[in-house]
GUMARDO-95466 format. One line per field, with one value per residue (C-alpha): residue in three letters; x, y, z. Coordinates in steps of 0.02 Angstrom, whole numbers, plus 32768, in hexadecimal, padded with zeros to 4 digits. Layout:
N
res: (ALA; ...)
u: (X; ...)
v: (Y; ...)
w: (Z; ...)
***
This chain:
364
res: (MET; GLU; TRP; ILE; LEU; ILE; ALA; ALA; CYS; VAL; GLY; LEU; ALA; PHE; ALA; ASN; GLY; ALA; ASN; ASP; ASN; ILE; LYS; GLY; VAL; ALA; THR; LEU; TYR; GLY; SER; ALA; GLN; LEU; GLY; TYR; ARG; ALA; ALA; LEU; ALA; LEU; ALA; THR; VAL; SER; GLN; VAL; VAL; GLY; SER; LEU; GLY; SER; ILE; LEU; ILE; ALA; GLY; ALA; LEU; VAL; LYS; ALA; PHE; SER; GLY; LYS; GLY; LEU; VAL; PRO; PRO; ASP; LEU; PHE; SER; VAL; ALA; MET; LEU; ALA; ALA; VAL; ALA; LEU; ALA; ALA; ALA; THR; THR; VAL; GLY; LEU; ALA; THR; ARG; ILE; GLY; LEU; PRO; ILE; SER; THR; THR; HIS; ALA; ILE; VAL; GLY; ALA; LEU; VAL; GLY; ALA; VAL; ALA; VAL; ALA; ALA; GLY; SER; ALA; LEU; ASP; LEU; ALA; ALA; LEU; GLY; ALA; ALA; PHE; VAL; LEU; PRO; LEU; ALA; VAL; GLY; PRO; LEU; ILE; ALA; VAL; VAL; LEU; ALA; TRP; SER; LEU; ALA; ARG; GLY; GLY; ARG; ALA; THR; GLY; ALA; SER; LEU; GLY; LEU; GLY; VAL; GLY; ASP; CYS; ILE; CYS; LEU; GLY; THR; ARG; PRO; GLU; PRO; ARG; ALA; GLY; GLU; ALA; ALA; VAL; VAL; ALA; ARG; THR; ALA; LEU; GLU; VAL; THR; VAL; ALA; PRO; ALA; ALA; ASP; CYS; THR; ALA; HIS; GLY; ALA; ASP; ARG; VAL; LEU; GLY; VAL; ASN; LEU; ALA; SER; ALA; LEU; ARG; VAL; GLY; HIS; LEU; LEU; SER; ALA; THR; THR; VAL; GLY; VAL; ALA; ARG; GLY; LEU; ASN; ASP; THR; PRO; LYS; ILE; LEU; GLY; LEU; MET; ILE; GLY; ALA; SER; VAL; VAL; GLU; PRO; LEU; TYR; GLY; ALA; SER; LEU; LEU; ALA; ALA; ALA; MET; ALA; VAL; GLY; GLY; LEU; LEU; SER; ALA; ARG; ARG; VAL; ALA; GLU; THR; LEU; ALA; HIS; ARG; ILE; THR; PRO; MET; ARG; ASP; GLY; PRO; GLY; LEU; ALA; ALA; ASN; LEU; ALA; THR; SER; LEU; LEU; VAL; ALA; GLY; ALA; SER; ARG; PHE; GLY; LEU; PRO; VAL; SER; THR; THR; HIS; VAL; SER; THR; GLY; GLY; ILE; PHE; GLY; ILE; GLY; ALA; SER; ASP; GLY; THR; LEU; ASN; ARG; ARG; ALA; THR; ALA; GLU; ILE; LEU; GLY; SER; TRP; LEU; GLY; THR; LEU; PRO; LEU; ALA; ALA; ALA; LEU; GLY; ALA; LEU; LEU; ALA; TRP; ILE; LEU; GLY; ALA)
u: (6664; 6667; 6689; 6715; 6761; 6755; 67A1; 682C; 6856; 685C; 68D0; 693D; 6944; 6977; 6A02; 6A36; 6A45; 6AAC; 6B24; 6B25; 6B02; 6BB2; 6C06; 6BFB; 6C4B; 6CC5; 6D55; 6D24; 6D1E; 6DBF; 6E1F; 6DDC; 6D8A; 6CE7; 6CC2; 6C55; 6BB2; 6BCC; 6BFD; 6B64; 6AF1; 6B33; 6B1D; 6A6B; 6A30; 6A7F; 6A38; 6988; 6997; 69D2; 694A; 68C0; 6911; 6916; 685A; 687D; 6918; 6931; 6892; 68F6; 6943; 6897; 685E; 68FD; 68EA; 6830; 685C; 67F8; 6856; 68B6; 6821; 6780; 66EE; 6682; 6706; 671F; 66E2; 66E5; 6727; 67BE; 67E8; 67D0; 684C; 68C8; 68BA; 68C8; 695E; 69B9; 6994; 69D9; 6A77; 6A9D; 6A71; 6AEC; 6B79; 6B55; 6B5C; 6C10; 6C43; 6C57; 6C1B; 6BBA; 6B49; 6A8E; 6A80; 6ADB; 6A6E; 69CE; 6A0B; 6A43; 699F; 693F; 699A; 6977; 68C0; 689E; 68F2; 6874; 67DE; 6800; 6888; 68D3; 6866; 68EA; 692E; 69EA; 6A16; 69B5; 6A01; 6AB2; 6A9A; 6A36; 6A88; 6B26; 6B8B; 6B70; 6B8F; 6C32; 6C77; 6C46; 6CCC; 6D55; 6D2C; 6D27; 6DD4; 6E21; 6DC9; 6DF4; 6EA9; 6EB6; 6E69; 6EDB; 6F77; 6F44; 6F24; 6FCB; 7027; 6FD3; 7000; 70B4; 70C4; 7085; 70F2; 705C; 7064; 6FD0; 6FF0; 7008; 6F99; 6F7C; 6F70; 6F3B; 6F8A; 6FC7; 7072; 70AD; 70F1; 714B; 711B; 71A5; 71F8; 71A4; 71DE; 71BC; 7145; 70D2; 70A1; 7012; 6FD2; 6FED; 6FA2; 7018; 6FF8; 7058; 7069; 70AB; 708B; 6FE4; 7036; 7096; 6FF8; 6FA2; 702F; 6FF5; 6F70; 6F0E; 6F70; 6F26; 6E97; 6E75; 6EC6; 6E99; 6EE2; 6EFC; 6ED4; 6E33; 6E00; 6E1D; 6DB9; 6D25; 6D2E; 6D36; 6C99; 6C3A; 6C6E; 6C35; 6B8D; 6B7F; 6BA3; 6B1B; 6A9C; 6AD4; 6AC4; 6A11; 69EC; 6A30; 69FE; 694D; 6901; 6949; 68E5; 6851; 6849; 681B; 6782; 6754; 675F; 66D4; 6674; 6667; 6699; 66A0; 6750; 6755; 6718; 6787; 6823; 67FF; 67E8; 6889; 68EA; 68B7; 68E4; 698F; 69B0; 6982; 69E9; 6A82; 6A6D; 6A5B; 6ACD; 6B54; 6BE8; 6C3A; 6C37; 6C74; 6D0F; 6D36; 6D29; 6D76; 6E06; 6E2C; 6E45; 6EC0; 6EF1; 6E85; 6EB2; 6E4B; 6E94; 6E83; 6DDC; 6D9D; 6DD9; 6D7E; 6CDD; 6CE2; 6CF6; 6C66; 6BEC; 6C0C; 6BF1; 6B5C; 6AFE; 6B1A; 6AE1; 6A43; 6A17; 6A26; 69DC; 6A7D; 6A7C; 6B2E; 6B54; 6B73; 6BD4; 6C48; 6C60; 6C81; 6CF0; 6D46; 6D6D; 6DC0; 6E20; 6E59; 6EA0; 6EF3; 6F45; 6F7A; 6FCE; 7015; 6FBE; 6F35; 6F16; 6F16; 6EC5; 6E31; 6E22; 6E1F; 6D99; 6D2B; 6D42; 6D19; 6C77; 6C4B; 6C64; 6BF7; 6B67; 6B16; 6B14; 6AD9; 6A4E; 6A1B; 6A11; 69A9; 693B; 6917; 68F4; 687F; 6826; 6803; 67C8; 6754; 6712; 674B)
v: (19FE; 1A60; 19C0; 1994; 1A3F; 1A29; 197A; 19B8; 1A47; 19CF; 195F; 19F4; 1A25; 1972; 1976; 1A23; 19E6; 194F; 19BB; 1A5B; 1A3B; 1A01; 1A98; 1B06; 1A85; 1A36; 1A93; 1A4E; 199D; 19B3; 19F8; 196B; 19E4; 1985; 18D9; 18C3; 18A5; 1935; 19AB; 1979; 198F; 1A41; 1A64; 1A22; 1A87; 1B28; 1B0C; 1AF6; 1B98; 1BF3; 1BA6; 1BE1; 1C8A; 1CA2; 1CC4; 1D67; 1DAC; 1D59; 1D8A; 1DD6; 1D2C; 1CDA; 1D59; 1D48; 1C8C; 1C8C; 1C9D; 1D3D; 1DC9; 1D50; 1D21; 1D7D; 1D57; 1D0D; 1C88; 1C5C; 1BAE; 1B30; 1AAD; 1B1B; 1B2D; 1A71; 1A50; 1AC7; 1A71; 19C1; 19EF; 1A45; 19B4; 1936; 199C; 19B4; 18FE; 18BD; 192B; 18F3; 183E; 1853; 18C2; 1969; 1A0A; 1A6A; 1B01; 1AE9; 1B9F; 1B7A; 1AE0; 1B46; 1BD3; 1B59; 1AFA; 1B9E; 1BD3; 1B2C; 1B23; 1BD8; 1BBF; 1B37; 1B8F; 1C40; 1C38; 1CE2; 1D32; 1D09; 1DAC; 1D8F; 1E39; 1E17; 1D69; 1DAE; 1E3C; 1DDD; 1D31; 1D1B; 1DAC; 1D7F; 1CC6; 1CEB; 1D6A; 1D0F; 1C86; 1D00; 1D72; 1CDB; 1CA0; 1D4C; 1D6D; 1CC4; 1CD3; 1D82; 1D4E; 1CB7; 1D1A; 1DAB; 1D3A; 1CE2; 1D88; 1DCF; 1D36; 1D3D; 1DF5; 1DD2; 1D3A; 1CC7; 1C0C; 1B95; 1B52; 1BFC; 1C58; 1D13; 1D3D; 1DDB; 1DD0; 1E3B; 1E69; 1ED4; 1F80; 1FE5; 209B; 211C; 2146; 20BA; 2011; 1F7F; 1F38; 1FCC; 1FA8; 1FBD; 1F36; 1F4D; 1EEA; 1E88; 1E35; 1D94; 1D28; 1C7E; 1BC4; 1B93; 1B37; 1BD5; 1C3D; 1BBF; 1BD3; 1C85; 1C37; 1CB7; 1D46; 1D22; 1D97; 1D4E; 1CC5; 1C9E; 1C01; 1C23; 1B72; 1B71; 1C1C; 1BE6; 1B47; 1BA6; 1C27; 1B9B; 1B49; 1BED; 1C1A; 1B70; 1B88; 1C32; 1BE8; 1B66; 1BEC; 1C57; 1BC1; 1BA3; 1C5C; 1C5C; 1BB3; 1B9A; 1C33; 1BFE; 1B5D; 1BAC; 1C2D; 1BA5; 1B77; 1C2A; 1C5A; 1BDE; 1C0C; 1B55; 1B6B; 1BEC; 1C2C; 1BEA; 1B3B; 1B36; 1B6B; 1AED; 1A60; 1A8D; 1A9F; 19EF; 19A7; 19FC; 19B7; 1905; 1910; 1946; 18C2; 1835; 1861; 18E1; 186D; 186F; 192C; 193B; 18D3; 193D; 19E3; 19AE; 1942; 1954; 1A0F; 1A41; 1A0E; 1A67; 1AC5; 1B30; 1BD9; 1BCA; 1B72; 1C06; 1C7A; 1C14; 1C10; 1CCA; 1CF2; 1C7E; 1CBA; 1D72; 1D5E; 1CE8; 1D44; 1DEB; 1DA5; 1D5D; 1E05; 1E61; 1DDA; 1DAD; 1CF7; 1CC8; 1C0F; 1BD0; 1B41; 1BB1; 1C29; 1BA4; 1B3C; 1BDB; 1C00; 1B55; 1B75; 1C1A; 1BCD; 1B43; 1BC5; 1C28; 1B8F; 1B52; 1AA9; 1AB1; 1A09; 1A38; 1998; 19A5; 1A5F; 1A3D; 19B7; 1A2D; 1ABE; 1A49; 1A15; 1ACD; 1AEE; 1A59; 1A86; 1B0D; 1AB1; 1A0D; 1A61; 1AC8; 1A2E; 19D1; 1A6A; 1A76; 19BC; 19B7; 1A56; 1A03; 1961; 19BF; 1A2E; 1AD1)
w: (B803; B8A7; B908; B88E; B8B0; B96D; B965; B8F3; B96A; B9FE; B998; B96F; BA27; BA54; B9D1; BA0D; BAC0; BA8A; BA27; BA8E; BB46; BB6D; BB1E; BBB7; BC28; BBAE; BBFF; BCAB; BC67; BC05; BC9B; BD0A; BD82; BD6A; BD27; BC8E; BCEC; BD67; BCDB; BC75; BD0B; BD24; BC6A; BC6B; BD00; BCC0; BC10; BC54; BCB7; BC1C; BBAF; BC22; BC37; BB7B; BB7E; BBDA; BB85; BADB; BA7F; B9F0; B9C9; B9C7; B948; B8DF; B8CE; B8A8; B7F0; B7E0; B78B; B71C; B6B3; B685; B6FB; B671; B64E; B704; B73A; B7C7; B74E; B728; B7E1; B7FC; B76F; B7C1; B86B; B822; B7B7; B847; B8BD; B840; B822; B8DC; B902; B880; B8C3; B975; B93F; B903; B994; B93B; B98E; B90A; B913; B927; B8F1; B84E; B833; B84A; B7D9; B752; B75B; B756; B6B7; B663; B696; B669; B5C0; B599; B5E6; B5AE; B529; B505; B58B; B60F; B655; B645; B68C; B72C; B736; B72A; B7A6; B829; B81F; B7B8; B801; B8BB; B896; B83C; B8B8; B95A; B95A; B927; B9B9; BA2E; B9F8; BA0F; BAB5; BB01; BAC4; BB10; BBB6; BBC5; BB97; BC07; BC9C; BC85; BC74; BD0F; BD75; BD3B; BD66; BE16; BE29; BE39; BE1A; BE0F; BEBE; BF0E; BF87; BF9A; C054; C0AB; C158; C1E7; C228; C2BA; C28C; C315; C322; C30E; C3B2; C411; C44B; C3D9; C45B; C43D; C389; C315; C2A0; C1E6; C157; C0E9; C040; C026; BF8C; BFBC; BFAB; BFF7; C089; C0BA; C0B7; C126; C1A3; C1C7; C236; C299; C24A; C1A1; C179; C0CD; C068; BFB4; BF6A; BEB1; BE7A; BEDF; BE9D; BDE9; BE08; BE4F; BDC4; BD43; BD8A; BD8E; BCDD; BC9C; BCF0; BC9F; BBF4; BC0E; BC39; BBA6; BB32; BB69; BB51; BAA0; BA59; BA9B; BA45; B99E; B9A0; B9F7; B96C; B8EF; B957; B983; B8CB; B8A7; B946; B97A; BA30; BABB; BAE4; BB97; BB6A; BAD1; BB30; BBBA; BB3C; BAE2; BB85; BBB7; BB0C; BB11; BBBF; BB8C; BAED; BB4E; BBD4; BB57; BAC6; BAF1; BB0F; BA63; BA4F; BB03; BADC; BA44; BA9F; BB44; BB0B; BA51; BA34; BABD; BB6E; BBF0; BC8F; BD04; BCD5; BC18; BC2D; BC90; BC05; BB7F; BBE2; BC09; BB51; BB24; BBA8; BB84; BAC9; BAD0; BB5A; BB04; BA5D; BAAD; BAF9; BA52; B9E4; B988; B94C; B979; B981; BA31; B9E5; B981; BA12; BA97; BA25; B9EA; BAA0; BAB0; BA0F; BA5C; BAFA; BA95; BA27; BAC1; BB0D; BA67; BA7F; B9FA; B9A5; B8ED; B8AF; B925; B8FF; B844; B858; B8BC; B843; B7B3; B808; B81E; B765; B738; B7AC; B741; B699; B6E7; B748; B6B0; B642; B6C4; B6DE; B624; B615; B6AA; B674; B5CC; B620; B698; B60E; B65C)
***
């Protein structure tokens, strides 16, 4: 049974990578800053870094997803955890197959409820389940939508107040300034801030102390924010799956995290295309500025949740960020949004049903 649990967790990590790895870089792919393969490579590297880093800073999530605390110790079993992992892997795998971004966290929680209901019946601690899981999962996407919308609107308003356009450059240059009572030839040098098209800033030549092209700055910020989201995703998702193995004491944390990181990476590299198309091209048109706003909102929420052991869904937060920028621009595709929200509502009951069925089959 221990080997079934390990194999099920590896399968869940593979499905998670296929469904989740692309989420941090979907805005880069959608805005054509990176092609699909380059975006996926960036997502894979950053996810692996986050997965390995989770050993050091996400111990609370490992403990939360071990199943302990939700069910009395005497009813706790390896078979129950194996049922949870198998049910969650099946749920996420089905969604990935049809290109819908769903929450691995929701799949695990749903499967946990179903499996525990079979294994422990009324012994399931519903109060602990609600406080530790349901509340963070429900609030996370709402905060992401509001935060991404605010960042996108705030950035646009700031640019407008400064007279900045996407192709503009902010230059810090020099200009001669005659001293009072002296001839113009005897002058001191004063600094001057100029907002102008990039070509005009370039014309400053040697007089330019610093020139920042707005489009280039947004592009670099967008790349960095996507990398941060990838790391945050690895930090938040790896311990949730690792917790199932640690709860049964079948693997050491370092070896378990390394195994899961590799499975996530392979899953993303082989099977992420359909979810990538949904996130990058079906929800809303992408640009660097709004993409940066969505990624900032996602990375702040997911990294913070990982640090404090809150099981927010990286899928709901990252997709919520994209919903937020679409709402800010007035370009949100309502049909695609409805399909995604429908898949989110179906995740918990499907995973719970599978968890209960598999727990019964495995004799949990």
